[in-house]
C-alpha beads as a LAMMPS data file, in Angstrom:
LAMMPS data file: protein, C-alpha beads

243 atoms
242 bonds

1 atom types
1 bond types

-500.0 500.0 xlo xhi
-500.0 500.0 ylo yhi
-500.0 500.0 zlo zhi

Masses

1 110.0

Atoms # bond

1 1 1 18.578 6.391 7.190
2 1 1 15.426 7.105 5.183
3 1 1 12.684 9.669 5.668
4 1 1 9.313 8.184 4.715
5 1 1 5.852 9.718 4.337
6 1 1 3.004 7.334 5.163
7 1 1 -0.457 7.982 3.730
8 1 1 -2.945 6.211 5.979
9 1 1 -0.597 6.180 8.959
10 1 1 -3.353 5.528 11.523
11 1 1 -4.780 2.562 9.621
12 1 1 -4.305 -1.101 10.489
13 1 1 -1.298 -1.514 8.184
14 1 1 -0.038 2.073 8.180
15 1 1 0.691 2.048 11.891
16 1 1 2.639 -1.213 11.492
17 1 1 4.735 0.372 8.744
18 1 1 5.390 3.361 11.009
19 1 1 6.388 1.138 13.929
20 1 1 8.809 -0.943 11.867
21 1 1 10.411 2.080 10.198
22 1 1 10.898 3.831 13.535
23 1 1 12.349 0.675 15.082
24 1 1 14.772 0.530 12.153
25 1 1 16.037 4.029 12.872
26 1 1 14.198 5.822 10.070
27 1 1 12.130 9.010 10.274
28 1 1 8.394 8.917 9.612
29 1 1 6.093 11.701 8.437
30 1 1 2.353 11.875 7.881
31 1 1 -0.971 13.610 8.283
32 1 1 -3.937 12.175 10.172
33 1 1 -7.417 13.383 10.979
34 1 1 -6.822 12.160 14.524
35 1 1 -3.127 11.715 15.388
36 1 1 -4.150 10.522 18.865
37 1 1 -5.387 7.312 17.215
38 1 1 -1.760 6.198 16.962
39 1 1 -0.418 3.965 19.741
40 1 1 1.559 5.910 22.355
41 1 1 4.871 4.263 21.468
42 1 1 4.520 5.576 17.905
43 1 1 2.877 8.937 18.645
44 1 1 5.568 9.984 21.127
45 1 1 8.562 8.694 19.156
46 1 1 11.129 11.465 18.559
47 1 1 11.563 10.481 14.889
48 1 1 7.840 10.826 14.117
49 1 1 6.294 13.956 12.626
50 1 1 2.513 13.737 12.315
51 1 1 0.272 16.743 11.832
52 1 1 -3.490 16.899 11.951
53 1 1 -5.189 17.108 8.584
54 1 1 -6.864 15.226 5.756
55 1 1 -4.617 14.396 2.816
56 1 1 -7.071 15.507 0.151
57 1 1 -8.145 18.648 2.043
58 1 1 -4.665 20.074 2.685
59 1 1 -3.347 22.917 0.569
60 1 1 -0.525 22.170 -1.863
61 1 1 1.770 24.330 0.257
62 1 1 0.993 22.415 3.468
63 1 1 1.508 19.021 1.865
64 1 1 4.585 20.021 -0.134
65 1 1 6.286 21.413 2.973
66 1 1 6.266 17.906 4.444
67 1 1 6.865 15.938 1.242
68 1 1 9.976 17.989 0.452
69 1 1 11.596 16.426 3.523
70 1 1 11.170 12.773 2.515
71 1 1 12.907 10.183 0.317
72 1 1 9.957 7.849 -0.087
73 1 1 6.184 7.572 0.130
74 1 1 4.064 4.570 1.042
75 1 1 0.292 4.607 0.617
76 1 1 -1.687 2.337 2.930
77 1 1 -4.923 4.187 2.279
78 1 1 -8.200 2.346 2.032
79 1 1 -11.912 2.804 2.520
80 1 1 -13.566 2.185 5.872
81 1 1 -15.716 -0.949 5.735
82 1 1 -18.913 0.896 6.631
83 1 1 -21.813 1.875 4.386
84 1 1 -20.478 5.429 4.199
85 1 1 -16.918 4.231 3.630
86 1 1 -17.887 1.827 0.850
87 1 1 -20.546 3.786 -1.032
88 1 1 -20.028 7.357 0.168
89 1 1 -17.653 9.992 -1.161
90 1 1 -14.840 10.286 -2.005
91 1 1 -15.190 7.132 -4.071
92 1 1 -11.739 7.588 -5.601
93 1 1 -9.889 8.322 -2.365
94 1 1 -6.884 6.125 -3.136
95 1 1 -6.529 7.165 -6.784
96 1 1 -6.845 10.858 -5.910
97 1 1 -4.276 10.562 -3.119
98 1 1 -1.782 8.718 -5.330
99 1 1 -2.232 11.286 -8.080
100 1 1 -1.716 14.178 -5.680
101 1 1 1.281 12.694 -3.889
102 1 1 3.110 11.789 -7.091
103 1 1 2.381 15.161 -8.682
104 1 1 3.747 17.070 -5.694
105 1 1 6.928 14.958 -5.522
106 1 1 7.727 14.750 -9.240
107 1 1 10.553 17.300 -8.976
108 1 1 12.837 15.010 -6.938
109 1 1 13.925 11.348 -6.869
110 1 1 11.263 9.405 -4.992
111 1 1 10.363 5.822 -4.141
112 1 1 6.611 5.274 -4.061
113 1 1 5.038 2.088 -2.689
114 1 1 1.311 1.521 -3.137
115 1 1 -0.459 -1.100 -1.048
116 1 1 -3.088 -2.582 -3.329
117 1 1 -4.879 -5.937 -3.497
118 1 1 -4.389 -9.344 -5.074
119 1 1 -7.711 -8.785 -6.837
120 1 1 -6.202 -5.930 -8.866
121 1 1 -4.673 -7.381 -12.026
122 1 1 -1.575 -6.130 -13.824
123 1 1 -3.155 -5.873 -17.243
124 1 1 0.093 -5.130 -19.058
125 1 1 1.363 -8.659 -18.486
126 1 1 -2.002 -10.379 -19.076
127 1 1 -2.180 -12.273 -15.810
128 1 1 -4.243 -15.444 -15.944
129 1 1 -7.151 -15.535 -13.540
130 1 1 -9.619 -18.390 -13.304
131 1 1 -13.074 -17.984 -14.810
132 1 1 -14.547 -17.856 -11.301
133 1 1 -12.124 -15.146 -10.208
134 1 1 -12.718 -13.090 -13.346
135 1 1 -16.485 -13.263 -12.878
136 1 1 -16.354 -12.266 -9.213
137 1 1 -13.902 -9.417 -9.861
138 1 1 -16.136 -8.097 -12.652
139 1 1 -19.052 -7.992 -10.215
140 1 1 -16.948 -6.340 -7.491
141 1 1 -15.855 -3.697 -9.975
142 1 1 -19.496 -2.805 -10.600
143 1 1 -20.907 -2.890 -7.076
144 1 1 -17.981 -2.005 -4.771
145 1 1 -16.406 1.421 -5.393
146 1 1 -13.324 0.619 -3.235
147 1 1 -12.303 -2.177 -5.612
148 1 1 -12.619 0.100 -8.614
149 1 1 -10.678 2.768 -6.723
150 1 1 -7.798 0.344 -6.136
151 1 1 -7.754 -0.485 -9.842
152 1 1 -7.716 3.192 -10.816
153 1 1 -4.904 3.980 -8.365
154 1 1 -2.702 1.165 -9.654
155 1 1 -3.445 2.055 -13.266
156 1 1 -2.520 5.695 -12.679
157 1 1 0.751 4.797 -10.965
158 1 1 1.718 2.332 -13.683
159 1 1 1.102 4.831 -16.490
160 1 1 2.341 8.097 -14.937
161 1 1 5.305 9.695 -16.730
162 1 1 7.182 11.465 -13.926
163 1 1 10.830 10.832 -14.794
164 1 1 12.209 10.812 -11.235
165 1 1 9.491 8.654 -9.696
166 1 1 10.174 4.970 -9.048
167 1 1 7.264 2.841 -7.900
168 1 1 6.085 -0.569 -6.753
169 1 1 2.538 -1.881 -6.285
170 1 1 2.317 -4.452 -3.477
171 1 1 -0.577 -6.908 -3.685
172 1 1 -1.233 -8.922 -0.522
173 1 1 -3.616 -11.864 -0.508
174 1 1 -6.447 -12.075 2.047
175 1 1 -5.330 -9.887 4.950
176 1 1 -5.151 -11.324 8.457
177 1 1 -3.826 -9.991 11.750
178 1 1 -0.807 -11.606 13.383
179 1 1 1.439 -10.320 16.141
180 1 1 4.846 -11.151 14.641
181 1 1 6.577 -11.078 11.276
182 1 1 6.807 -14.575 9.774
183 1 1 8.301 -15.970 6.575
184 1 1 6.707 -14.456 3.488
185 1 1 7.211 -14.807 -0.246
186 1 1 6.720 -12.367 -3.125
187 1 1 5.947 -13.320 -6.732
188 1 1 5.454 -11.289 -9.920
189 1 1 1.917 -12.693 -10.341
190 1 1 -0.653 -14.612 -8.274
191 1 1 0.282 -18.184 -7.382
192 1 1 -3.194 -19.064 -6.080
193 1 1 -6.737 -18.025 -6.849
194 1 1 -7.435 -14.460 -5.842
195 1 1 -10.995 -15.170 -4.678
196 1 1 -11.529 -18.916 -4.943
197 1 1 -8.694 -20.837 -3.285
198 1 1 -6.911 -17.731 -2.035
199 1 1 -4.128 -17.740 0.536
200 1 1 -3.354 -15.326 3.363
201 1 1 -1.023 -12.440 4.079
202 1 1 -0.618 -10.910 7.515
203 1 1 -0.659 -7.137 7.754
204 1 1 2.576 -7.211 9.721
205 1 1 4.252 -9.118 6.870
206 1 1 2.928 -6.582 4.354
207 1 1 4.420 -3.825 6.486
208 1 1 7.752 -5.653 6.704
209 1 1 7.931 -6.136 2.934
210 1 1 7.047 -2.520 2.187
211 1 1 9.647 -1.288 4.681
212 1 1 12.191 -3.568 3.036
213 1 1 11.310 -2.132 -0.370
214 1 1 11.729 1.439 0.818
215 1 1 14.965 0.965 2.740
216 1 1 16.862 -1.860 1.018
217 1 1 18.383 -1.064 -2.380
218 1 1 18.677 -4.730 -3.383
219 1 1 14.996 -5.414 -2.736
220 1 1 13.996 -2.207 -4.502
221 1 1 16.079 -3.099 -7.566
222 1 1 14.264 -6.457 -7.738
223 1 1 10.725 -5.072 -7.553
224 1 1 10.815 -1.477 -8.821
225 1 1 8.171 -1.042 -11.526
226 1 1 6.570 -4.395 -10.604
227 1 1 3.381 -5.619 -8.930
228 1 1 4.592 -8.225 -6.402
229 1 1 1.973 -10.522 -4.900
230 1 1 2.747 -11.285 -1.265
231 1 1 1.864 -14.443 0.663
232 1 1 2.497 -15.850 4.096
233 1 1 4.872 -18.615 3.102
234 1 1 3.430 -21.295 5.373
235 1 1 -0.123 -20.783 4.134
236 1 1 1.066 -20.674 0.523
237 1 1 2.870 -24.001 0.858
238 1 1 -0.223 -25.584 2.420
239 1 1 -2.376 -24.419 -0.484
240 1 1 0.111 -25.488 -3.148
241 1 1 0.360 -28.955 -1.586
242 1 1 -3.377 -29.422 -2.139
243 1 1 -3.304 -28.434 -5.801

Bonds

1 1 1 2
2 1 2 3
3 1 3 4
4 1 4 5
5 1 5 6
6 1 6 7
7 1 7 8
8 1 8 9
9 1 9 10
10 1 10 11
11 1 11 12
12 1 12 13
13 1 13 14
14 1 14 15
15 1 15 16
16 1 16 17
17 1 17 18
18 1 18 19
19 1 19 20
20 1 20 21
21 1 21 22
22 1 22 23
23 1 23 24
24 1 24 25
25 1 25 26
26 1 26 27
27 1 27 28
28 1 28 29
29 1 29 30
30 1 30 31
31 1 31 32
32 1 32 33
33 1 33 34
34 1 34 35
35 1 35 36
36 1 36 37
37 1 37 38
38 1 38 39
39 1 39 40
40 1 40 41
41 1 41 42
42 1 42 43
43 1 43 44
44 1 44 45
45 1 45 46
46 1 46 47
47 1 47 48
48 1 48 49
49 1 49 50
50 1 50 51
51 1 51 52
52 1 52 53
53 1 53 54
54 1 54 55
55 1 55 56
56 1 56 57
57 1 57 58
58 1 58 59
59 1 59 60
60 1 60 61
61 1 61 62
62 1 62 63
63 1 63 64
64 1 64 65
65 1 65 66
66 1 66 67
67 1 67 68
68 1 68 69
69 1 69 70
70 1 70 71
71 1 71 72
72 1 72 73
73 1 73 74
74 1 74 75
75 1 75 76
76 1 76 77
77 1 77 78
78 1 78 79
79 1 79 80
80 1 80 81
81 1 81 82
82 1 82 83
83 1 83 84
84 1 84 85
85 1 85 86
86 1 86 87
87 1 87 88
88 1 88 89
89 1 89 90
90 1 90 91
91 1 91 92
92 1 92 93
93 1 93 94
94 1 94 95
95 1 95 96
96 1 96 97
97 1 97 98
98 1 98 99
99 1 99 100
100 1 100 101
101 1 101 102
102 1 102 103
103 1 103 104
104 1 104 105
105 1 105 106
106 1 106 107
107 1 107 108
108 1 108 109
109 1 109 110
110 1 110 111
111 1 111 112
112 1 112 113
113 1 113 114
114 1 114 115
115 1 115 116
116 1 116 117
117 1 117 118
118 1 118 119
119 1 119 120
120 1 120 121
121 1 121 122
122 1 122 123
123 1 123 124
124 1 124 125
125 1 125 126
126 1 126 127
127 1 127 128
128 1 128 129
129 1 129 130
130 1 130 131
131 1 131 132
132 1 132 133
133 1 133 134
134 1 134 135
135 1 135 136
136 1 136 137
137 1 137 138
138 1 138 139
139 1 139 140
140 1 140 141
141 1 141 142
142 1 142 143
143 1 143 144
144 1 144 145
145 1 145 146
146 1 146 147
147 1 147 148
148 1 148 149
149 1 149 150
150 1 150 151
151 1 151 152
152 1 152 153
153 1 153 154
154 1 154 155
155 1 155 156
156 1 156 157
157 1 157 158
158 1 158 159
159 1 159 160
160 1 160 161
161 1 161 162
162 1 162 163
163 1 163 164
164 1 164 165
165 1 165 166
166 1 166 167
167 1 167 168
168 1 168 169
169 1 169 170
170 1 170 171
171 1 171 172
172 1 172 173
173 1 173 174
174 1 174 175
175 1 175 176
176 1 176 177
177 1 177 178
178 1 178 179
179 1 179 180
180 1 180 181
181 1 181 182
182 1 182 183
183 1 183 184
184 1 184 185
185 1 185 186
186 1 186 187
187 1 187 188
188 1 188 189
189 1 189 190
190 1 190 191
191 1 191 192
192 1 192 193
193 1 193 194
194 1 194 195
195 1 195 196
196 1 196 197
197 1 197 198
198 1 198 199
199 1 199 200
200 1 200 201
201 1 201 202
202 1 202 203
203 1 203 204
204 1 204 205
205 1 205 206
206 1 206 207
207 1 207 208
208 1 208 209
209 1 209 210
210 1 210 211
211 1 211 212
212 1 212 213
213 1 213 214
214 1 214 215
215 1 215 216
216 1 216 217
217 1 217 218
218 1 218 219
219 1 219 220
220 1 220 221
221 1 221 222
222 1 222 223
223 1 223 224
224 1 224 225
225 1 225 226
226 1 226 227
227 1 227 228
228 1 228 229
229 1 229 230
230 1 230 231
231 1 231 232
232 1 232 233
233 1 233 234
234 1 234 235
235 1 235 236
236 1 236 237
237 1 237 238
238 1 238 239
239 1 239 240
240 1 240 241
241 1 241 242
242 1 242 243
């Protein structure tokens, strides 16, 4: 059984990751500004350890004391979609959290999964985006700090040099809410447009895939060091049939 630290545990996807890991018999750790925001079935689970605190405000000693207990880290952090969340500080919340978490765990073997976005390109493999997508992403990079933050976080993780850290950057398509896990498919690069003609990925499927990465050696061996793009399979097939 694994012990996993979740950054962003009270968020829309983070709580789904926590629920699925706990259901699978794993132990879950995290910090939250308001632990009471977690659903009761998660908050009162005996295998959950959540303490009150903000990830970037904690001392190294406080954070390390928890991270030393875990085998893996998953970051589901994001910016609140409010004026303050989008344009306020910290504008590099995700990048700063990834940098801090990887630095404090570099002394031990660690799996690190970063939830990113299909609009964040893996520049090392020169992914092909349409002219429309490239233009829109360039604008988003200039006017929306959260998009730039996601790019910086992925870039840092890809280029860090911690010898015992293994990582994977998961890129869902347009996020939607569904109640149950359905068939999903992962690809090394986008199969559809990332803005124009995009598909869908349910948050619960993202959670299922990230849990699979963290807990299943075969899945981890397939995607470690990669940037898988995740789609709801049914929606993907519908889109591909129209192309």
